[in-house]
OpenMM code with the backbone's topology and positions (N, CA, C; nanometers):
from openmm import Vec3, app, unit

residues = "MET LYS PRO ILE VAL GLU ILE ASN GLU PRO ASP PHE GLU GLU GLU VAL LEU ARG LYS LYS GLN PRO ILE LEU VAL THR PHE SER ALA ALA TRP SER ARG PRO CYS GLN ILE LEU ASP SER VAL LEU VAL GLU VAL ALA ALA ALA CYS ALA GLY ARG VAL LYS VAL VAL LYS ILE ASN ALA ASP ASN HIS PRO ASP LEU SER LEU VAL TRP GLY ILE GLN CYS ILE PRO THR LEU LEU TYR PHE ALA ASP GLY SER LEU CYS ALA LYS ILE VAL GLY THR THR SER LYS GLU ALA ILE LEU SER LYS ILE ARG SER ALA THR HIS GLY ASP SER LYS THR LEU ASN PRO ASN ALA LYS GLN".split()
positions = [
    Vec3(7.6989, 19.1907, 3.8858),
    Vec3(7.7947, 19.2568, 3.7974),
    Vec3(7.9368, 19.2246, 3.8419),
    Vec3(8.0241, 19.1975, 3.7461),
    Vec3(8.1632, 19.1671, 3.7769),
    Vec3(8.2332, 19.2931, 3.8282),
    Vec3(8.3188, 19.2767, 3.9310),
    Vec3(8.3875, 19.3942, 3.9842),
    Vec3(8.4889, 19.4541, 3.8872),
    Vec3(8.5464, 19.3682, 3.8001),
    Vec3(8.6454, 19.4153, 3.7031),
    Vec3(8.6017, 19.3678, 3.5655),
    Vec3(8.5885, 19.4624, 3.4742),
    Vec3(8.5423, 19.4323, 3.3391),
    Vec3(8.6609, 19.4395, 3.2441),
    Vec3(8.6740, 19.3405, 3.1564),
    Vec3(8.7805, 19.3454, 3.0552),
    Vec3(8.7278, 19.4210, 2.9343),
    Vec3(8.8056, 19.5185, 2.8893),
    Vec3(8.7665, 19.5958, 2.7714),
    Vec3(8.8718, 19.5772, 2.6625),
    Vec3(8.8345, 19.6155, 2.5422),
    Vec3(8.9222, 19.6029, 2.4257),
    Vec3(8.9592, 19.7409, 2.3743),
    Vec3(9.0555, 19.7439, 2.2852),
    Vec3(9.1016, 19.8703, 2.2271),
    Vec3(8.9881, 19.9533, 2.1669),
    Vec3(8.8966, 19.8924, 2.0900),
    Vec3(8.7879, 19.9733, 2.0327),
    Vec3(8.6967, 20.0361, 2.1388),
    Vec3(8.6910, 19.9741, 2.2586),
    Vec3(8.6050, 20.0243, 2.3660),
    Vec3(8.6731, 20.1317, 2.4509),
    Vec3(8.8041, 20.1465, 2.4384),
    Vec3(8.8802, 20.2297, 2.5309),
    Vec3(8.8300, 20.3743, 2.5353),
    Vec3(8.8096, 20.4334, 2.4195),
    Vec3(8.7668, 20.5735, 2.4178),
    Vec3(8.6322, 20.5907, 2.4875),
    Vec3(8.5376, 20.5040, 2.4539),
    Vec3(8.4036, 20.5150, 2.5119),
    Vec3(8.4022, 20.4788, 2.6608),
    Vec3(8.4730, 20.3730, 2.6975),
    Vec3(8.4694, 20.3219, 2.8348),
    Vec3(8.5608, 20.3970, 2.9320),
    Vec3(8.6611, 20.4670, 2.8802),
    Vec3(8.7569, 20.5345, 2.9683),
    Vec3(8.7622, 20.6848, 2.9430),
    Vec3(8.7922, 20.7236, 2.8210),
    Vec3(8.8177, 20.8651, 2.7923),
    Vec3(8.6925, 20.9523, 2.7913),
    Vec3(8.5778, 20.8960, 2.7640),
    Vec3(8.4543, 20.9758, 2.7585),
    Vec3(8.3708, 20.9679, 2.8852),
    Vec3(8.4175, 20.8989, 2.9849),
    Vec3(8.3418, 20.8804, 3.1090),
    Vec3(8.3747, 20.9897, 3.2091),
    Vec3(8.2716, 21.0362, 3.2774),
    Vec3(8.2919, 21.1311, 3.3874),
    Vec3(8.3398, 21.0568, 3.5114),
    Vec3(8.2893, 20.9339, 3.5284),
    Vec3(8.3261, 20.8524, 3.6435),
    Vec3(8.4749, 20.8199, 3.6387),
    Vec3(8.5429, 20.8259, 3.7516),
    Vec3(8.6840, 20.7855, 3.7544),
    Vec3(8.6990, 20.6388, 3.7155),
    Vec3(8.8053, 20.6099, 3.6411),
    Vec3(8.8307, 20.4750, 3.5909),
    Vec3(8.9737, 20.4353, 3.6258),
    Vec3(8.9888, 20.3163, 3.6822),
    Vec3(9.1201, 20.2585, 3.7066),
    Vec3(9.1399, 20.1497, 3.6023),
    Vec3(9.2397, 20.1678, 3.5167),
    Vec3(9.2672, 20.0743, 3.4076),
    Vec3(9.3930, 19.9955, 3.4419),
    Vec3(9.3836, 19.8640, 3.4335),
    Vec3(9.5014, 19.7817, 3.4540),
    Vec3(9.5409, 19.7155, 3.3227),
    Vec3(9.6656, 19.7349, 3.2846),
    Vec3(9.7223, 19.6670, 3.1684),
    Vec3(9.7941, 19.5443, 3.2238),
    Vec3(9.7526, 19.4266, 3.1769),
    Vec3(9.8081, 19.3036, 3.2316),
    Vec3(9.8112, 19.1948, 3.1255),
    Vec3(9.8589, 19.0761, 3.1671),
    Vec3(9.8595, 18.9587, 3.0800),
    Vec3(9.8367, 18.8359, 3.1675),
    Vec3(9.7636, 18.7400, 3.1148),
    Vec3(9.7266, 18.6212, 3.1919),
    Vec3(9.8479, 18.5398, 3.2360),
    Vec3(9.9552, 18.5386, 3.1581),
    Vec3(10.0730, 18.4574, 3.1880),
    Vec3(10.1625, 18.5180, 3.2961),
    Vec3(10.1414, 18.6450, 3.3281),
    Vec3(10.2297, 18.7174, 3.4204),
    Vec3(10.1947, 18.6892, 3.5665),
    Vec3(10.2894, 18.6341, 3.6404),
    Vec3(10.2670, 18.6078, 3.7837),
    Vec3(10.2395, 18.7375, 3.8610),
    Vec3(10.3136, 18.8468, 3.8394),
    Vec3(10.2804, 18.9710, 3.9093),
    Vec3(10.1370, 19.0180, 3.8790),
    Vec3(10.0912, 18.9995, 3.7559),
    Vec3(9.9537, 19.0379, 3.7213),
    Vec3(9.8531, 18.9507, 3.7943),
    Vec3(9.8825, 18.8225, 3.8061),
    Vec3(9.7949, 18.7308, 3.8783),
    Vec3(9.7848, 18.7707, 4.0251),
    Vec3(9.8964, 18.8093, 4.0828),
    Vec3(9.8978, 18.8538, 4.2225),
    Vec3(9.8149, 18.9808, 4.2379),
    Vec3(9.8320, 19.0732, 4.1451),
    Vec3(9.7610, 19.2010, 4.1532),
    Vec3(9.6104, 19.1849, 4.1306),
    Vec3(9.5685, 19.0818, 4.0569),
    Vec3(9.4260, 19.0609, 4.0298),
    Vec3(9.3433, 19.0555, 4.1578),
    Vec3(9.3900, 18.9823, 4.2587),
    Vec3(9.3132, 18.9722, 4.3834),
    Vec3(9.3092, 19.1061, 4.4565),
    Vec3(9.4162, 19.1813, 4.4473),
    Vec3(9.4196, 19.3154, 4.5080),
    Vec3(9.3198, 19.4066, 4.4375),
    Vec3(9.3132, 19.3960, 4.3049),
    Vec3(9.2208, 19.4803, 4.2283),
    Vec3(9.0750, 19.4479, 4.2588),
    Vec3(9.0454, 19.3228, 4.2881),
    Vec3(8.9093, 19.2864, 4.3288),
    Vec3(8.8741, 19.3596, 4.4584),
    Vec3(8.9685, 19.3665, 4.5515),
    Vec3(8.9476, 19.4389, 4.6773),
    Vec3(8.9313, 19.5885, 4.6525),
    Vec3(9.0124, 19.6435, 4.5631),
    Vec3(9.0024, 19.7865, 4.5293),
    Vec3(8.8665, 19.8148, 4.4657),
    Vec3(8.8245, 19.7294, 4.3736),
    Vec3(8.6952, 19.7469, 4.3072),
    Vec3(8.5817, 19.7443, 4.4095),
    Vec3(8.5907, 19.6543, 4.5065),
    Vec3(8.4880, 19.6460, 4.6110),
    Vec3(8.4890, 19.7713, 4.6984),
    Vec3(8.6082, 19.8187, 4.7320),
    Vec3(8.6198, 19.9381, 4.8164),
    Vec3(8.5689, 20.0636, 4.7463),
    Vec3(8.5779, 20.0651, 4.6144),
    Vec3(8.5399, 20.1832, 4.5359),
    Vec3(8.4092, 20.1638, 4.4589),
    Vec3(8.3366, 20.0566, 4.4876),
    Vec3(8.2164, 20.0217, 4.4117),
    Vec3(8.1225, 20.1415, 4.3975),
    Vec3(8.0829, 20.1693, 4.2734),
    Vec3(7.9919, 20.2796, 4.2453),
    Vec3(8.0602, 20.4147, 4.2325),
    Vec3(8.1881, 20.4205, 4.2680),
    Vec3(8.2583, 20.5483, 4.2631),
    Vec3(8.3744, 20.5468, 4.1647),
    Vec3(8.4473, 20.4342, 4.1588),
    Vec3(8.5582, 20.4184, 4.0648),
    Vec3(8.5368, 20.2855, 3.9936),
    Vec3(8.5344, 20.2899, 3.8616),
    Vec3(8.5193, 20.1680, 3.7830),
    Vec3(8.6577, 20.1116, 3.7557),
    Vec3(8.6718, 19.9802, 3.7700),
    Vec3(8.7986, 19.9136, 3.7452),
    Vec3(8.7839, 19.8294, 3.6188),
    Vec3(8.8722, 19.8542, 3.5217),
    Vec3(8.8701, 19.7784, 3.3969),
    Vec3(9.0091, 19.7204, 3.3703),
    Vec3(9.0102, 19.6128, 3.2919),
    Vec3(9.1344, 19.5426, 3.2613),
    Vec3(9.1537, 19.5378, 3.1101),
    Vec3(9.2781, 19.5545, 3.0681),
    Vec3(9.3143, 19.5425, 2.9270),
    Vec3(9.4252, 19.4397, 2.9157),
    Vec3(9.4070, 19.3425, 2.8261),
    Vec3(9.5098, 19.2439, 2.8006),
    Vec3(9.6149, 19.3094, 2.7104),
    Vec3(9.7293, 19.3373, 2.7692),
    Vec3(9.8354, 19.4089, 2.6961),
    Vec3(9.8858, 19.3295, 2.5763),
    Vec3(9.8834, 19.1978, 2.5846),
    Vec3(9.9278, 19.1147, 2.4721),
    Vec3(9.8353, 19.1297, 2.3519),
    Vec3(9.7062, 19.1417, 2.3786),
    Vec3(9.6080, 19.1509, 2.2705),
    Vec3(9.5931, 19.2920, 2.2140),
    Vec3(9.6444, 19.3916, 2.2864),
    Vec3(9.6264, 19.5314, 2.2450),
    Vec3(9.7587, 19.6094, 2.2533),
    Vec3(9.8581, 19.5676, 2.1743),
    Vec3(9.9893, 19.6332, 2.1817),
    Vec3(9.9861, 19.7797, 2.1394),
    Vec3(9.8973, 19.8170, 2.0478),
    Vec3(9.8900, 19.9574, 2.0056),
    Vec3(9.8431, 20.0463, 2.1203),
    Vec3(9.7462, 19.9986, 2.1955),
    Vec3(9.6963, 20.0745, 2.3104),
    Vec3(9.8051, 20.0861, 2.4171),
    Vec3(9.8775, 19.9783, 2.4363),
    Vec3(9.9897, 19.9816, 2.5309),
    Vec3(10.0943, 20.0839, 2.4871),
    Vec3(10.1215, 20.0893, 2.3587),
    Vec3(10.2191, 20.1845, 2.3045),
    Vec3(10.1719, 20.3285, 2.3237),
    Vec3(10.0453, 20.3542, 2.2940),
    Vec3(9.9888, 20.4894, 2.3074),
    Vec3(10.0029, 20.5413, 2.4504),
    Vec3(9.9804, 20.4526, 2.5494),
    Vec3(9.9825, 20.4961, 2.6896),
    Vec3(10.1167, 20.4702, 2.7579),
    Vec3(10.2180, 20.4346, 2.6797),
    Vec3(10.3530, 20.4209, 2.7348),
    Vec3(10.3697, 20.3056, 2.8317),
    Vec3(10.2983, 20.1967, 2.8079),
    Vec3(10.3091, 20.0812, 2.8966),
    Vec3(10.4357, 20.0046, 2.8590),
    Vec3(10.5333, 20.0042, 2.9503),
    Vec3(10.6601, 19.9388, 2.9232),
    Vec3(10.6761, 19.8088, 2.9998),
    Vec3(10.5951, 19.7907, 3.1040),
    Vec3(10.5964, 19.6645, 3.1765),
    Vec3(10.4581, 19.6436, 3.2386),
    Vec3(10.4329, 19.5192, 3.2720),
    Vec3(10.3038, 19.4877, 3.3314),
    Vec3(10.3265, 19.4230, 3.4679),
    Vec3(10.2346, 19.4413, 3.5587),
    Vec3(10.1139, 19.5219, 3.5453),
    Vec3(10.1423, 19.6710, 3.5569),
    Vec3(10.0620, 19.7478, 3.4881),
    Vec3(10.0630, 19.8939, 3.5012),
    Vec3(9.9191, 19.9391, 3.5198),
    Vec3(9.8980, 20.0255, 3.6183),
    Vec3(9.7667, 20.0821, 3.6453),
    Vec3(9.7648, 20.2284, 3.6041),
    Vec3(9.6603, 20.2673, 3.5333),
    Vec3(9.6401, 20.4076, 3.4968),
    Vec3(9.5076, 20.4518, 3.5575),
    Vec3(9.5093, 20.5672, 3.6232),
    Vec3(9.3877, 20.6207, 3.6845),
    Vec3(9.3437, 20.7439, 3.6056),
    Vec3(9.2216, 20.7382, 3.5530),
    Vec3(9.1653, 20.8468, 3.4738),
    Vec3(9.0488, 20.9111, 3.5493),
    Vec3(9.0407, 21.0423, 3.5424),
    Vec3(8.9257, 21.1161, 3.5941),
    Vec3(8.8855, 21.2165, 3.4870),
    Vec3(8.7584, 21.2190, 3.4552),
    Vec3(8.7067, 21.3052, 3.3476),
    Vec3(8.7838, 21.2854, 3.2177),
    Vec3(8.8249, 21.1618, 3.1906),
    Vec3(8.8931, 21.1300, 3.0660),
    Vec3(9.0400, 21.1668, 3.0613),
    Vec3(9.0934, 21.2184, 3.1715),
    Vec3(9.2347, 21.2588, 3.1749),
    Vec3(9.3143, 21.1663, 3.2653),
    Vec3(9.4352, 21.1336, 3.2222),
    Vec3(9.5236, 21.0516, 3.3034),
    Vec3(9.5690, 21.1323, 3.4245),
    Vec3(9.5444, 21.0773, 3.5434),
    Vec3(9.5788, 21.1486, 3.6668),
    Vec3(9.6887, 21.0803, 3.7476),
    Vec3(9.7037, 20.9488, 3.7306),
    Vec3(9.8038, 20.8770, 3.8098),
    Vec3(9.8430, 20.7484, 3.7388),
    Vec3(9.9636, 20.7013, 3.7705),
    Vec3(10.0160, 20.5780, 3.7113),
    Vec3(10.0894, 20.5005, 3.8200),
    Vec3(10.0643, 20.3697, 3.8236),
    Vec3(10.1348, 20.2807, 3.9156),
    Vec3(10.1910, 20.1665, 3.8319),
    Vec3(10.3201, 20.1395, 3.8464),
    Vec3(10.3845, 20.0318, 3.7723),
    Vec3(10.4232, 19.9224, 3.8709),
    Vec3(10.3839, 19.7994, 3.8395),
    Vec3(10.4192, 19.6841, 3.9232),
    Vec3(10.3107, 19.6479, 4.0218),
    Vec3(10.3384, 19.5443, 4.0996),
    Vec3(10.2419, 19.5016, 4.2005),
    Vec3(10.2487, 19.5958, 4.3195),
    Vec3(10.1369, 19.6076, 4.3869),
    Vec3(10.1291, 19.6964, 4.5017),
    Vec3(10.0118, 19.6532, 4.5887),
    Vec3(9.9938, 19.7184, 4.6989),
    Vec3(9.8869, 19.6825, 4.7917),
    Vec3(9.7595, 19.7620, 4.7638),
    Vec3(9.6498, 19.7122, 4.8161),
    Vec3(9.5220, 19.7827, 4.8074),
    Vec3(9.5364, 19.9234, 4.8667),
    Vec3(9.6007, 19.9322, 4.9820),
    Vec3(9.6167, 20.0614, 5.0494),
    Vec3(9.6966, 20.1596, 4.9642),
    Vec3(9.8010, 20.1109, 4.8976),
    Vec3(9.8826, 20.1986, 4.8127),
    Vec3(9.8020, 20.2481, 4.6927),
    Vec3(9.7199, 20.1605, 4.6350),
    Vec3(9.6372, 20.2012, 4.5209),
    Vec3(9.5347, 20.3042, 4.5654),
    Vec3(9.4682, 20.2780, 4.6765),
    Vec3(9.3677, 20.3732, 4.7263),
    Vec3(9.4313, 20.5066, 4.7641),
    Vec3(9.5510, 20.5021, 4.8202),
    Vec3(9.6229, 20.6248, 4.8538),
    Vec3(9.6566, 20.7052, 4.7287),
    Vec3(9.7009, 20.6354, 4.6243),
    Vec3(9.7352, 20.7026, 4.4982),
    Vec3(9.6108, 20.7659, 4.4358),
    Vec3(9.4983, 20.6937, 4.4397),
    Vec3(9.3722, 20.7489, 4.3874),
    Vec3(9.3313, 20.8708, 4.4691),
    Vec3(9.3411, 20.8589, 4.6005),
    Vec3(9.3054, 20.9704, 4.6895),
    Vec3(9.3914, 21.0925, 4.6587),
    Vec3(9.5203, 21.0691, 4.6384),
    Vec3(9.6130, 21.1774, 4.6064),
    Vec3(9.5787, 21.2400, 4.4712),
    Vec3(9.5424, 21.1561, 4.3729),
    Vec3(9.5085, 21.2059, 4.2388),
    Vec3(9.3784, 21.2839, 4.2383),
    Vec3(9.2901, 21.2522, 4.3324),
    Vec3(9.1622, 21.3240, 4.3405),
    Vec3(9.1697, 21.4358, 4.4440),
    Vec3(9.2899, 21.4645, 4.4880),
    Vec3(9.3141, 21.5722, 4.5851),
    Vec3(9.2347, 21.5501, 4.7126),
    Vec3(9.2279, 21.4210, 4.7539),
    Vec3(9.1615, 21.3886, 4.8793),
    Vec3(9.0110, 21.3927, 4.8735),
    Vec3(8.9508, 21.3912, 4.7561),
    Vec3(8.8050, 21.3936, 4.7432),
    Vec3(8.7471, 21.2702, 4.8103),
    Vec3(8.6879, 21.2883, 4.9279),
    Vec3(8.6389, 21.1751, 5.0054),
    Vec3(8.5236, 21.1030, 4.9371),
    Vec3(8.4505, 21.1694, 4.8496),
    Vec3(8.3380, 21.1047, 4.7820),
    Vec3(8.3860, 20.9932, 4.6895),
    Vec3(8.5079, 21.0034, 4.6405),
    Vec3(8.5590, 20.9029, 4.5485),
    Vec3(8.5813, 20.7697, 4.6196),
    Vec3(8.6278, 20.7723, 4.7422),
    Vec3(8.6643, 20.6483, 4.8088),
    Vec3(8.5820, 20.6143, 4.9310),
    Vec3(8.5060, 20.7062, 4.9834),
    Vec3(8.4300, 20.6821, 5.1055),
    Vec3(8.2833, 20.6600, 5.0736),
    Vec3(8.2327, 20.5395, 5.0947),
    Vec3(8.0942, 20.5115, 5.0616),
    Vec3(7.9953, 20.5888, 5.1482),
    Vec3(8.0412, 20.6394, 5.2630),
    Vec3(7.9518, 20.7114, 5.3525),
    Vec3(7.9519, 20.8626, 5.3291),
    Vec3(8.0397, 20.9095, 5.2412),
    Vec3(8.0455, 21.0539, 5.2127),
    Vec3(7.9215, 21.0966, 5.1358),
    Vec3(7.8742, 21.2149, 5.1625),
    Vec3(7.7573, 21.2663, 5.0904),
    Vec3(7.7975, 21.3014, 4.9502),
    Vec3(7.7172, 21.2537, 4.8538),
    Vec3(7.7461, 21.2768, 4.7119),
    Vec3(7.7144, 21.4184, 4.6709),
] * unit.nanometer
topology = app.Topology()
chain = topology.addChain("A")
for resn in residues:
    res = topology.addResidue(resn, chain)
    for name in ("N", "CA", "C"):
        topology.addAtom(name, app.Element.getBySymbol(name[0]), res)
């Protein structure tokens, strides 16, 4: 299974808003150098959170209405959803540690979200 799945606007509600599992959504574009840099970081984040946080990608160029709805003004932008609610937002490139810290903060330190050894 691919660590990061690309979804489309019609899939957004089902794949993000209706899921109980936490979802990290990245709005990006293939031509953007910052997005290209962040892609490798997101692969690491997806691996670190495997089975606990799903990472999905949306091509902002192909889905401008979705970008407008979620207030995406620049790319890359990461949105973290839990139980279908937006919990955190990161704009621009950042490190794996910063993303994991932001997720941890948004989940109020819930160790089960990020620690594979935590009891479920």
